C-alpha positions as CSV (number, residue, x, y, z in Angstrom):
1,M,96.7,123.9,89.7
2,A,94.9,124.2,86.4
3,D,97.3,126.7,84.9
4,K,100.2,124.3,85.7
5,M,98.5,121.6,83.7
6,W,98.8,123.6,80.4
7,R,102.4,122.8,80.1
8,F,101.6,119.2,79.4
9,R,98.6,120.0,77.3
10,G,99.4,117.4,74.6
11,I,100.0,117.6,70.8
12,L,99.2,120.7,68.8
13,A,95.7,121.3,67.5
14,V,95.1,120.9,63.7
15,A,91.6,122.3,63.3
16,S,92.9,125.3,61.3
17,V,95.2,123.3,59.0
18,P,93.9,122.8,55.4
19,L,92.5,119.3,54.7
20,F,95.0,118.5,51.9
21,L,97.9,119.1,54.3
22,I,96.4,116.9,57.0
23,L,95.9,114.1,54.5
24,A,99.5,114.4,53.4
25,V,100.8,114.3,56.9
26,V,98.7,111.2,57.8
27,T,100.0,109.5,54.7
28,L,103.6,110.2,55.4
29,M,103.8,109.7,59.2
30,P,103.9,106.3,60.9
31,S,100.6,105.4,62.4
32,A,100.0,105.1,66.1
33,P,99.2,101.6,67.4
34,E,95.5,101.1,67.3
35,D,95.4,98.7,70.2
36,S,96.7,100.9,73.0
37,L,94.5,101.6,75.9
38,D,93.2,104.9,77.1
39,F,94.8,106.0,80.3
40,S,94.4,103.1,82.7
41,S,94.6,102.7,86.4
42,H,95.0,99.7,88.7
43,G,91.5,100.3,90.0
44,H,90.0,99.9,86.5
45,V,91.6,96.6,85.6
46,Q,92.3,94.7,88.8
47,D,90.0,91.9,88.0
48,R,91.1,91.3,84.5
49,T,94.1,89.1,84.6
50,L,96.0,86.6,82.5
51,D,97.0,83.1,83.7
52,A,100.8,82.8,83.9
53,R,100.8,79.1,84.5
54,G,100.8,78.3,80.8
55,A,103.0,81.2,80.0
56,G,105.9,79.1,78.6
57,R,103.8,78.6,75.4
58,R,103.6,81.4,72.9
59,P,100.3,83.1,73.8
60,N,97.3,83.8,71.5
61,L,97.9,87.5,71.2
62,N,94.3,88.2,70.2
63,A,93.1,86.6,73.4
64,V,95.8,88.2,75.5
65,H,95.5,91.8,74.4
66,D,92.6,92.4,72.1
67,A,90.1,91.2,74.7
68,R,91.2,94.1,76.8
69,A,92.3,96.7,74.4
70,H,89.9,98.9,72.6
71,A,90.4,101.1,69.6
72,R,91.1,104.7,70.2
73,G,91.4,107.5,67.7
74,G,94.9,107.9,66.4
75,A,96.7,110.9,67.9
76,A,96.5,114.0,65.7
77,P,99.6,114.4,63.5
78,L,102.2,116.9,64.5
79,V,102.2,120.1,62.4
80,N,104.9,122.8,62.6
81,A,102.6,125.7,63.1
82,A,105.4,128.2,63.4
83,G,106.9,127.1,60.1
84,G,103.8,127.5,58.1
85,G,102.6,123.8,58.3
86,G,105.8,121.9,57.5
87,I,105.9,118.3,58.5
88,V,108.0,117.3,61.5
89,A,109.3,113.9,62.5
90,D,107.3,111.5,64.7
91,T,108.7,112.3,68.1
92,R,106.9,109.5,70.1
93,K,108.8,107.6,72.7
94,Y,107.9,104.4,74.6
95,A,108.9,102.9,78.0
96,V,108.0,99.5,79.4
97,V,107.8,99.1,83.1
98,F,107.0,95.8,85.0
99,D,105.6,96.0,88.5
100,A,106.5,92.5,89.8
101,G,104.4,92.4,93.0
102,S,103.8,89.6,95.5
103,T,100.4,88.6,94.0
104,G,100.9,89.2,90.4
105,S,103.0,90.9,87.6
106,R,101.8,94.0,85.8
107,V,103.1,95.7,82.7
108,H,102.7,99.4,81.8
109,V,103.6,100.4,78.2
110,F,103.8,104.2,78.3
111,R,103.6,106.2,75.1
112,F,104.9,109.8,75.2
113,D,105.2,112.6,72.8
114,V,108.2,115.0,73.1
115,E,107.7,118.7,72.9
116,P,110.3,121.0,71.3
117,T,111.3,122.0,74.9
118,G,112.1,118.3,75.6
119,D,109.1,117.8,77.8
120,L,107.5,114.4,77.8
121,V,103.7,114.4,77.1
122,L,101.9,111.2,78.2
123,L,99.6,110.0,75.4
124,D,98.5,106.7,76.9
125,D,99.3,103.7,79.2
126,T,98.7,100.2,77.9
127,F,98.2,98.1,81.0
128,E,97.9,94.4,81.6
129,Q,98.5,92.0,84.5
130,L,98.7,88.3,85.2
131,K,98.7,86.1,88.3
132,P,100.6,84.6,90.1
133,G,103.6,86.8,90.9
134,L,107.2,85.9,90.3
135,S,107.7,84.9,93.9
136,S,105.4,81.9,93.3
137,F,108.1,80.4,91.1
138,A,110.9,80.6,93.7
139,S,112.0,77.0,93.0
140,D,111.8,77.3,89.2
141,P,113.3,80.7,88.2
142,E,113.3,79.9,84.4
143,Q,109.5,79.2,84.6
144,G,109.1,82.4,86.6
145,A,110.8,84.4,84.0
146,A,108.7,82.7,81.3
147,S,105.6,83.7,83.1
148,L,106.3,87.3,81.9
149,K,106.1,86.3,78.2
150,P,102.4,87.2,77.7
151,L,103.1,90.7,79.1
152,L,106.2,91.1,77.0
153,E,104.1,90.2,74.0
154,V,101.7,92.9,75.0
155,A,104.7,95.3,74.8
156,M,105.7,93.9,71.5
157,R,102.3,94.6,70.0
158,T,102.1,98.1,71.5
159,V,105.5,99.4,70.6
160,P,106.0,99.8,66.8
161,E,108.8,97.7,65.4
162,A,110.9,100.8,64.4
163,A,110.8,102.0,68.0
164,R,111.7,98.8,69.9
165,A,115.5,99.1,69.8
166,A,115.2,102.5,71.5
167,T,112.5,101.5,74.1
168,T,113.6,100.9,77.7
169,V,112.3,98.1,79.8
170,E,112.5,97.8,83.6
171,V,111.4,95.0,85.9
172,R,111.0,96.3,89.5
173,A,110.1,93.7,92.1
174,T,108.6,94.5,95.4
175,A,107.8,92.8,98.7
176,G,107.2,89.3,97.3
177,L,110.7,88.8,96.1
178,R,112.2,90.7,99.1
179,M,110.9,88.0,101.4
180,L,112.4,85.0,99.6
181,P,115.2,83.2,101.4
182,G,118.8,82.7,100.2
183,A,119.5,83.2,96.5
184,Q,116.0,82.5,95.2
185,A,115.2,86.2,94.5
186,E,118.5,86.8,92.7
187,N,118.0,83.6,90.7
188,L,114.6,84.9,89.5
189,L,116.0,88.2,88.6
190,Q,118.9,86.6,86.7
191,A,116.5,84.4,84.7
192,T,114.4,87.5,83.9
193,R,117.5,89.3,82.6
194,A,118.3,86.3,80.4
195,L,114.7,86.3,79.0
196,L,114.8,90.1,78.2
197,G,117.9,89.4,76.2
198,D,115.7,87.6,73.7
199,Y,113.6,90.7,73.1
200,P,114.6,93.9,71.1
201,F,114.1,96.3,74.0
202,V,116.9,98.2,75.9
203,F,117.6,97.3,79.5
204,E,120.3,97.5,82.1
205,D,121.1,94.8,84.6
206,D,120.3,97.1,87.5
207,G,116.9,97.9,85.9
208,V,115.9,94.4,86.8
209,S,115.9,94.6,90.6
210,I,114.1,94.5,93.9
211,M,112.9,98.0,94.5
212,D,113.3,99.4,98.0
213,G,110.9,101.8,99.6
214,A,113.1,104.8,98.9
215,E,113.1,104.1,95.2
216,E,109.3,103.6,95.2
217,G,108.9,106.9,97.1
218,A,111.2,108.8,94.6
219,F,109.4,107.4,91.6
220,Q,106.0,108.3,93.1
221,W,107.2,111.8,93.8
222,L,108.2,112.1,90.1
223,T,104.8,110.7,89.0
224,M,102.8,113.1,91.2
225,N,104.7,116.2,90.2
226,Y,104.6,115.3,86.5
227,L,100.9,114.8,86.5
228,L,100.4,118.1,88.3
229,G,102.5,119.9,85.7
230,N,105.1,121.0,88.3
231,L,108.4,119.9,86.6
232,R,109.7,123.2,85.4
233,G,113.0,123.2,87.2
234,D,112.0,125.4,90.0
235,L,111.8,123.7,93.4
236,G,109.0,126.0,94.5
237,D,106.8,124.5,91.8
238,T,107.1,121.0,93.2
239,V,105.2,119.4,96.1
240,A,106.3,116.9,98.8
241,T,104.6,113.5,98.9
242,V,103.8,111.2,101.8
243,D,102.6,107.7,100.9
244,L,101.3,105.7,103.8
245,G,101.1,102.0,103.1
246,G,100.4,99.1,105.3
247,G,104.0,98.3,106.3
248,S,105.9,101.5,105.6
249,V,105.5,105.2,104.9
250,Q,107.6,107.3,102.5
251,L,108.3,111.0,102.5
252,A,109.8,112.6,99.4
253,Y,110.5,116.2,98.3
254,A,113.0,118.1,96.1
255,A,115.8,120.0,97.8
256,D,118.6,122.4,97.0
257,A,122.0,120.9,95.9
258,K,123.6,122.4,99.0
259,H,121.5,120.1,101.2
260,V,122.8,117.1,99.4
261,A,126.4,117.9,100.2
262,G,125.7,118.1,103.9
263,A,123.3,115.1,104.1
264,P,124.2,111.7,105.5
265,E,124.6,109.1,102.8
266,G,121.5,107.4,101.4
267,Y,118.9,110.2,101.7
268,F,118.9,111.6,98.2
269,K,118.1,110.2,94.7
270,D,118.6,112.1,91.5
271,M,115.3,112.1,89.5
272,K,115.3,113.3,85.9
273,S,112.5,114.8,83.8
274,G,113.5,116.1,80.4
275,D,116.4,118.4,80.8
276,F,115.9,118.9,84.6
277,T,117.5,116.9,87.4
278,Y,116.0,117.0,90.8
279,H,117.7,116.1,94.1
280,V,114.9,114.3,95.8
281,Y,115.1,113.6,99.5
282,V,113.4,110.3,100.1
283,H,113.2,108.1,103.2
284,S,111.1,105.0,103.8
285,H,110.2,104.2,107.4
286,L,109.8,100.5,107.4
287,G,107.5,99.3,110.2
288,F,105.6,102.6,110.4
289,G,102.9,101.9,107.8
290,L,99.3,101.9,109.2
291,M,99.0,98.2,109.8
292,A,102.5,97.9,111.3
293,A,101.7,100.9,113.6
294,R,98.6,99.1,114.9
295,A,100.7,96.1,115.8
296,A,103.3,98.3,117.5
297,V,100.7,100.0,119.7
298,L,99.1,96.7,120.7
299,K,102.4,95.1,121.4
300,E,103.2,97.9,123.8
301,A,99.9,97.3,125.6
302,R,100.9,93.6,126.2
303,G,97.3,92.5,126.3
304,E,96.2,95.2,128.8
305,P,93.5,97.8,127.8
306,S,94.8,100.3,125.2
307,P,93.5,103.9,125.0
308,C,93.4,103.3,121.2
309,V,90.7,100.6,121.5
310,P,87.0,101.2,122.0
311,A,85.5,100.5,125.4
312,G,84.7,96.8,126.0
313,H,86.1,95.6,122.8
314,R,88.2,92.5,122.7
315,G,89.8,90.5,119.9
316,E,93.1,89.6,118.2
317,Y,95.2,91.4,115.6
318,A,97.6,89.5,113.3
319,Y,100.4,91.2,111.5
320,G,103.9,90.2,110.4
321,G,103.6,86.6,111.7
322,E,102.6,87.7,115.2
323,T,99.2,87.9,116.9
324,H,98.4,90.6,119.4
325,A,95.6,90.8,122.0
326,V,93.2,93.7,121.4
327,A,91.5,95.1,124.5
328,G,89.7,98.3,125.4
329,H,88.9,99.5,128.9
330,A,85.9,97.9,130.4
331,S,83.9,101.1,130.6
332,E,86.1,104.1,129.6
333,P,86.0,105.0,125.9
334,A,89.2,105.2,123.9
335,D,90.9,108.6,124.0
336,A,92.7,110.3,121.2
337,A,95.1,112.3,123.4
338,R,96.2,109.2,125.3
339,C,96.3,107.1,122.1
340,K,98.5,109.7,120.5
341,A,100.8,109.6,123.5
342,V,101.4,105.9,122.8
343,V,101.9,106.6,119.1
344,D,104.3,109.4,119.9
345,R,106.5,107.1,122.0
346,I,106.6,104.6,119.1
347,L,107.5,107.4,116.6
348,D,110.5,108.2,119.0
349,V,111.3,111.7,117.7
350,S,114.1,112.0,120.3
351,K,116.1,109.2,118.8
352,P,119.3,110.7,117.5
353,C,120.0,110.8,113.7
354,A,123.2,111.7,111.9
355,A,122.8,115.4,112.5
356,R,124.3,118.1,114.7
357,E,120.9,119.3,115.8
358,Q,118.1,117.1,116.8
359,D,115.5,119.3,115.0
360,H,117.1,118.0,111.8
361,C,115.7,114.5,112.7
362,S,112.2,113.5,111.9
363,F,111.4,110.3,113.8
364,A,112.9,106.9,114.6
365,G,116.4,108.2,113.9
366,A,115.8,109.4,110.4
367,W,117.6,112.6,109.1
368,D,115.4,115.3,107.6
369,G,117.4,118.5,107.6
370,S,116.9,119.7,104.0
371,R,113.4,121.3,104.1
372,G,113.0,124.2,101.7
373,A,110.9,125.4,98.7
374,G,110.2,121.8,97.7
375,A,108.5,121.0,101.0
376,R,106.1,123.9,101.2
377,S,103.1,121.9,100.0
378,F,102.3,118.3,101.1
379,Y,100.3,115.8,99.0
380,L,99.2,112.7,101.0
381,S,98.1,109.4,99.5
382,S,97.1,105.8,100.0
383,Y,95.8,105.0,103.6
384,L,96.0,108.7,104.5
385,F,93.4,109.5,101.7
386,D,91.3,106.5,102.7
387,R,91.0,107.2,106.4
388,V,90.6,111.0,106.0
389,S,88.0,110.7,103.4
390,Q,86.1,108.2,105.6
391,A,86.0,110.9,108.2
392,G,84.2,113.2,105.7
393,L,87.1,115.7,105.7
394,V,87.5,115.3,101.9
395,D,85.1,113.9,99.4
396,P,85.9,110.2,98.6
397,D,84.2,110.6,95.2
398,Q,86.6,113.3,94.1
399,P,90.2,112.7,93.0
400,S,91.6,115.0,95.8
401,G,90.7,117.3,98.6
402,V,92.2,119.7,101.2
403,T,92.2,119.5,105.0
404,T,94.5,120.2,107.9
405,P,96.1,118.0,110.6
406,G,94.0,119.9,113.2
407,E,90.8,118.7,111.5
408,I,92.1,115.2,111.4
409,L,92.6,115.4,115.2
410,V,89.0,116.6,115.7
411,A,87.8,113.6,113.7
412,A,90.0,111.3,115.8
413,K,88.5,112.6,119.1
414,R,85.1,112.0,117.7
415,A,85.9,108.5,116.6
416,C,87.6,107.5,119.8
417,G,84.4,108.1,121.8
418,M,82.4,105.6,119.7
419,S,81.8,101.9,119.7
420,P,82.8,99.9,116.5
421,N,79.1,99.7,115.5
422,E,78.7,103.4,115.9
423,I,81.9,104.0,113.8
424,V,80.6,101.9,111.0
425,A,77.3,103.8,111.1
426,E,78.8,107.3,111.3
427,F,81.9,107.1,109.2
428,H,81.2,106.3,105.5
429,G,83.2,103.4,104.1
430,V,84.8,102.1,107.3
431,A,84.8,98.3,107.1
432,E,83.7,96.3,110.2
433,A,87.1,94.7,110.4
434,D,88.7,98.2,110.7
435,A,86.2,99.8,113.0
436,A,87.9,98.8,116.2
437,Y,91.1,100.5,115.0
438,Y,89.6,103.6,113.5
439,C,90.4,105.7,116.6
440,H,94.0,104.5,116.3
441,D,94.2,105.1,112.6
442,L,93.1,108.8,112.7
443,S,95.2,109.4,115.8
444,Y,98.2,107.9,114.1
445,A,97.6,110.0,110.9
446,H,97.7,113.1,113.1
447,S,100.8,112.2,115.0
448,L,102.6,111.1,111.8
449,L,102.0,114.5,110.2
450,V,102.5,116.8,113.3
451,V,104.9,114.9,115.5
452,G,106.7,112.8,112.8
453,Y,106.9,115.2,109.9
454,R,106.6,118.4,112.0
455,L,103.6,120.1,110.2
456,D,101.5,122.6,112.0
457,D,97.9,121.8,112.9
458,S,96.8,124.6,110.7
459,T,98.9,123.6,107.6
460,E,96.7,122.8,104.6
461,V,97.5,119.3,103.2
462,T,96.1,117.8,100.0
463,L,94.8,114.3,100.1
464,V,95.2,112.6,96.7
465,K,93.6,109.5,95.2
466,Q,94.1,110.5,91.6
467,I,95.4,113.4,89.6
468,V,93.3,115.1,86.8
469,Y,95.6,114.9,83.7
470,K,94.4,115.9,80.3
471,G,90.8,115.6,81.4
472,Q,91.1,112.1,82.9
473,N,91.7,110.9,86.5
474,I,95.0,109.1,86.7
475,E,96.4,107.1,89.6
476,A,99.6,108.7,90.8
477,A,101.6,105.4,90.9
478,W,105.3,104.9,90.8
479,P,105.6,103.1,87.4
480,L,105.0,106.3,85.5
481,G,107.8,108.0,87.4
482,A,110.2,105.1,86.6
483,A,109.3,105.5,82.9
484,I,109.9,109.3,82.9
485,N,113.2,108.9,84.7
486,A,114.4,106.2,82.3
487,L,113.5,108.3,79.2
488,S,115.1,111.4,80.7
489,V,118.5,109.8,81.4
490,K,121.0,110.9,78.8
């Protein structure tokens, strides 16, 4: 992996350049903004938020941004080493991406350099967030749009004036807006488009939208492969990604153009990075995230003892507006094999999809007939990393680790023989509220990979929390992929 990272190694070193030339370059080139953050991740800044309720007033920019931003050394000036030290133009580009979630709105201002090859080199990510989210303003769309003003002012401070007219801005809403009734969501989006018209950034109407799971999966695929240094045009250099959330799970991988022509509609999205365009298979299985799967298994039990629940345990599980009874057998422990049998029925791999051959279907009627070089390696994230690291199969303190589905099954069998108290004691990091479902969660992880996505028990898979990029651990989240795609569209 390390050799792949060199392609994105950053701006050229200037240690051997004479001092007088360096001073001349610094004098002539525009300076980088001094208030941009080092690489930021959601985990580092979750508890530092702005209050959107007073966002209709012009914010105090020092309070909004300087309280969080810290000075970083200006990026080294670009020097044309091949040309004997001649000055080259400032090639930095910016992209602004809003993640409009259900609980809050977040802005990422990505700053890139552009190599002579056209490759984008991430320099930093200025990140800020505020609460509440747009959906909290369902009855007042103009005030909802105005709540984004503090974040837009962060973008204005971060992007130099000369670069603003060429800087793209996107606002991608997620579950919070998707759940609003009637025209409330579209009214909020339209008010946001009107607000953006007052700012000097570039945006398209469809760049202010409710993002579906497939888009999120495709952007995350782009983020992951970018940070790994895989985007060289060759499908064999890329990895497939599986992101297991609470309500849905997404699979994404790059495929040959020939597979696009024969695929049912809606399974491919074109993702761009520099001069390369990738045909990315992406499918989001709504209702097959980890929390949704728990509910489906308990619903099938209809209050009777479930083989996925520890012996003697009773309780209730609420999800999606419904409450399900939770019951284990009075004396028999939970059993991974019998739990997986229930999970496998819910995955429903025999359900037909739009394919001539059933082995081109994955599960629940989804088509997946385009496997190839882009799906040789699987990188798994979110709840898959959490549950597998809790089992000790990868180190939770490391950004990533390698295991196999077979090892996950061994851990599931061990967990299913334990009581909730024993699980909390034996498996590091399992919360008491999750202990009664840990047998299910590991069993589901195995079935999802082996039955749903047809991986062998012996296949090595990489569990990912972060990617090491330019010496720092970076969250592989979708906003970076959205920025790369926007900047690469010609």
